[in-house]
N, C-alpha and C positions, 0 to 999 in steps of 0.2 A: 416370383415376380407377378404383379397383378396383370390381369388381362389387358387393361388399358396400356400399361407400359410395354407389353409385348407387341401390341398393335402399333404403338408409336415407333418402336424399334424396327419393326418390319417395314413400315411406311418410309422411314428415313433411309433404311438400307436401299429400298427401291429407288428413292430419289437420288442417292449418291451414285448408284450404278448407272441410272439414266443420265446424270450429269457427266459422269466419266465418259460414257459413250458419246454424248453430245460434243464434249471437248475433243474427243479423239477424231470424230469425223470432221469437225470444223478445222482441226489442225491439218488435215490432209485435203481440205477443200481446194487449196491452191493447186494440188496435183490434179484435181478434177477439172479445174478451169484450164489447166495446161494440156488436157487431152487424155489423161490416164483413164478416167471414168468414161469419157465420151467415146473412147476407142474400144472399150470393153463393155459389151451389153450386159454381161453377167455382173461385173463390178458396179456398173451404173444402176442396175436394178437393186442390188444389195444396198448401195448408198442411199437410194430413194426410200427404201423400206426403213432403214435405221434412222434416217433423218426424220421421217414422219413419226416414228415411235417415240424417239427422244424428245422431239418438239412437243408432241401431244402430251407427254408425261411431265416435262419440266417447265414448259412455258407458263402454265398457271402459277407455279411457284415464283417465277421471275416477275410476273405481273403483280403478284402480291408484294414482293420485296420492294417494288417501285412505289408502293403506297406508304404514306406516313402512318406509323403505328406506335403506340406506347406499350404494346403487349410485351411482357417480359419473356415469355417462352415463345420466341419467334418460330422455332422449328415445329412445335406442336400445332401452332396456328396455320403454318404453311401446309402441313400435312392435311389439316382439316379442309383447306381450300382446294388442295390438289385432289383429294379424294373425299367428296362431300359425304359419302355414305359413312366414312370413318367419323366425321363430325357428328352425324346423327347417332352413331353407336356410342360415342363419348357421352352424349346427352343421356342416352338410355342407361349408361353406367353410373351417371350421377343423377339419380332420380329426384333428388331434392333441389336440383338446379332449375331455376325458373327460366323459361324461354322468353327472351326479350321480344316484344311485339314489333313486327316489321323486320326482324333479323333474318339472315340467310337460313338459320336453323329452323325458324318458324316456317319458312318457305319449304324446307326439306320435309318437315313433318306434314305440312299441308299436301305437298306433292305425293308423298308416300300414301297418305290417306286417300287421296284422289285416285291414285293408281290401284289401290286395293278395292276401292269402290267400283272402278271401271271393270275390274275382273269378275265382279259378281254378276251372275245372270239376273237380268231385270225383266219384270213383267210389263213395265211401262217405259216410255222413252226417257232419255237423259234429261230432256227439257220439255216442259209443257207450257205453252203460251198461256198467260193469264186470260181468263174469260173476258176481261174488260179491255184487252189490248186490241188495237186496230193496226192497220198497216203503218200509219203515221207514227204510232207509239213504238212499234218494232224498229222502224228505221231510225228513230231518235235514239233508242237504246243501243243500237249497233254502233253509234258514234262514241259510246262510252267505253273506254279501255277496259275497266274492270268488269263491266257487264259482258262485253264480248269475250274476254278471256275466261270468265267463270262459266259461261253458258255454252260455249262452242269448242273450247279447247281443254286439253289436259297437258301438263308440262312435266317432262322428265326432270329429275333432280340434276342431271348433268348440264342443263342449259338454262338460258334466261331470255326474256323478251321484254321490251319496253314499249311505251306509247308510240314512239317514232316508227318502230317496225310493225306494230299491230295497231294500225290506224284504220278504223272502220271506214271512214270517208274515202281514204285513198284506195283501200282494197275493193270497195264496192264500185269505185269509179273505173277500175281497170276493165278494159273491153276484152272479154274472153270469147267473143264470137269468132266463128270461122266460116268462111264461105265454102259451102259443100261442093266438092267436085269429084268425079269418078275417074278422071283420066290420069291421075297421078296420086301416089300414096300421100295420105294426110295424117294417119294415125299409126303409131308403132306400139305394139304390145310385146313385152319380153318378160323374162323371169330370172332375176339374179340368183334366186334359190329355186332351181327347177325341180329339186328332189322333194319338195314339200308335198305331203300327201294327206289323206283323210282317213276316217275310221274304216271306210270300206274300200280303200285303194288296194289295187292288186300289184304286188311286187313285180317290177320289170315292165309294167304296162303304163307308159307315160300318159295315156289317154285318161287314166283314173287319178292323175295327180293334178297339181296346179297348172301344168301345161295343158291338160285336157280342158280345164276351166277356161284357159286362155283361148283355146280353139273355139269353144262355144261363144265366148264374148266376141271374137273376131267374126264368127258366122252371123251373129245378131246385127252387129254394126254394119256389115256388108249387105246382108240380104233384107233386113228390115228397115234400116235407116239410110242405106245408100252410100256409105263412106268407103273410101279406098283404104284398106287396112293391111299392114304387114304384121305377121306374127312371127317373131324371132324365137325359135325353139332351142337355141344353143344351150349347152350345159356349161355353167360357170362355177358350180360348187362341188365338182368331183375332180380329184387329182389322182391320176393313175388308178381310177376305179374306186377311190376312197373318198367319203364325204369330207370336204375341207372347204370351209367358207372364209378362211382368213384373208384371201385375196379375191373373193367372188365379185366384189364391187369393182375392183380394178379390171378384172377380166370382162365383165359385162360392159363397163365403160368403153373399152376398146372396141368391142363388137358393135355397140350402139353408135358410137362416133363414126365408125366406118359406114354404117347404114345411112346415117344422116348426111354424110358427105355424098353418098351415092344418090340419095333422094332428098334434096334440100326442101322439097315441098311439104315434108312432114312437119306438122305443128304440134301435135299432141303425142307425148311419150308416156306410156303407162308401164310401170314395173309392178306386175301383179304377183302378190304373195298370199299366203295364208298365215295367220298369226299362230303363235304357240304359247298357250297359257295352260299350265298344269291343272287338269281336272275341270276345266271350264269350257262350255260350249255356248257360243253366241248364236241364238236363233230367233227369228221373228216370223212374220207371215207376209207373203206377197201374193196378191190375187188368189187367196185361199190356199196357198201352198207354203210349206215351211221353207224359209230362206235364211242363209247365213247372214249375220250382221256384218257391216262393212266399217272400215276405218281408214282414214288418210293419215299418213305420217309426213310431217313437214320437217325438213332438215334446216336448222338455224345456222349451222357453221359457227356456233358461238358457245363458249363455256358458261358455266353457272356464274362466273364472275363478270359476265357481260363483256368478255374479251373475244373478239372474232378469231377463229382458228385460221392462222395464216396460210397453211398448206391446203385449205379446203375453201378457196374463194368461190362464191356463187353470186353473179351479178343479177340473178333472177329470183332472189328470195322473196321480194315483194310480189312478183308475178305468180310464183308458186303458191304463196299464201292466198292471194286473191282467187286463184283458180280453185283451190281446195275449199275456201270459204264459200264461194258462190255455188259450188256443187253441193256443199253441206246445206246451205239455205234452201236450195231448190229441192233437195230431198226432204227437208223439213215441211215443205209445202205439200208434197205429194205422198211420200212414204215416211211419216214422222218417226217410225220405230226402227227404220233400217240402219241408221248410222250411229256409231259410237262417236265420241268426241274426237276431233282432230288432235293427234298426238304430236307435240313439239319435242324434238330431240336435238342433240348437240351437233350431230354430224351432217353430211351433205347428201348421201344416198344417190349420187348421180343426178340430182334434180337441177344441176347447173347446165344440163345439155339443151334444154329448151325452156322458154318461159312457161309454157303449159305442160310442165312435167309433173307426174303424179306417182306416188308410191301408195298402192292400194292393198290393204290387208283384208282378205275375205275369210271370215270365220276363223276356226281353230282346227287343230288336228282331230277334234271330236265331232266335227260336222261331217255330214255325208256329202258325196259327190253331187247328188241331186240338189241338196240344199245350196251348195255353191253355185250350181248352174242357175237355179231360180234367182239367186241374188244378182247374177250377171244380167238377167232380164231387166231387173229394176235399175241397176247401175247404167245400163245402156240407154234406158229411157231418160234418166237424169242427165247423162252426158249430152245427149242430143238436145235436150231443152236448153242447156247452158250454151252449147256451141252455136245453136241457131238463134239464141236470144229470146226464146219464148218463156 
C-alpha cells in the first residue's frame, strides 16, 4: 500500500472514531440535561472533555460537507481539510502537481515557509522600514490588509484571518490606555506552563525558570513604573508530580478567573511563557546587554477553513489583536530588533478573560536566565508606553 493510501486510511479511521464518540455523547445528552452529568462532577468533566475533542476533530469535516463540491473523492478532500498538514504532505507526494495560486495549499506552503524562516536566528529585524517612509506612509500602509499581515504577523496553518478581523484602522483606533493607580491591582502575570526553563535553569529552583522571570517583570512594573501587580505562581502543568499539559489551560483559566473575580480592577492579564524551538536561540541586544527576543501569540478561535470554533468563544479577539499590535508597533519604534512577528494560532489560550490579555513568549530553552530578565526590562518599558499612551 502506498504511503498516501496509508495516511488516508489512518485519517479516515480517526474521523470515524471521532464521529462515533460524538454520536455517543450526543445520544446521552438528554441524560445530561436531566441531571445525570450535572449531579456528578466526574461525569460532567469527562463529558466536557469528550465533547471538546470530538467537536474539534469532526466539526471541520461537517463544515466542509455543507459546502457545494464536485470533488469525486469527498473523503480524501475532507481529510485534507480536517488535517491541513496531511493536505500539504499529499502535495509533496505528488511533486508534479501544480499548486493553484490563491488555494489553501498555497497558503499552507507559504505558512510553513514563514514558520521555518521565523525559526532561523536573524542578525537583522524581521521588518526594516524603507528609508523613504515617513509616519504618514507607515500609517497608510497599516490600513492595507496584506501589508499588515505580511509585515507584522505570522500565521499557523491551523487558522485563518480575513480583512474584517485584521482591520488596521479598527485595531489602531482601540484605546489601550489605562489610568495608573497603586491602590488596587491592575496587572496580573501568571504562567500556564510554569515548568518552562532555560539553558542554565537549576532543577527544583523555580526562581531560575519562567516563574523567576515573572518575578523580575513584576518587580520592574511595581518599582520602576508604579503599577499594582499580582504575580500568580501556581502550577498548572504538573499532575501528581509529572509534567502534563493536556489540561493546563483549563486549570490556569480556573485560577485566573478566581483572581479576576476577587480583583475586578485588573485590566491587563499576561500569560508569560518561553518558546520551545529545537536548536534555536532567539537573542538580540538591549541597552548593550544580550536579551531574549519576544513574541506575542494571538488566539483566533478559528480553523483554517474560516470556521469559528464553537467551544472556544472569545468576545475580545479584536481587543486582543489591537493590544498586541500596538505593543508590536511601539517596540518597532524603540527596540526594533526585540520582537518576532505576532503569531496567529487557531485556539484561544485564555485570551477571552480580559480585553487586554496577552500571551507572551520570551526566548527559547536555549536562552539564559539573564537574557530573559534583560528582555523583561525592554518589555516593561514598551508596556508602560502603550498603557500610558506615550
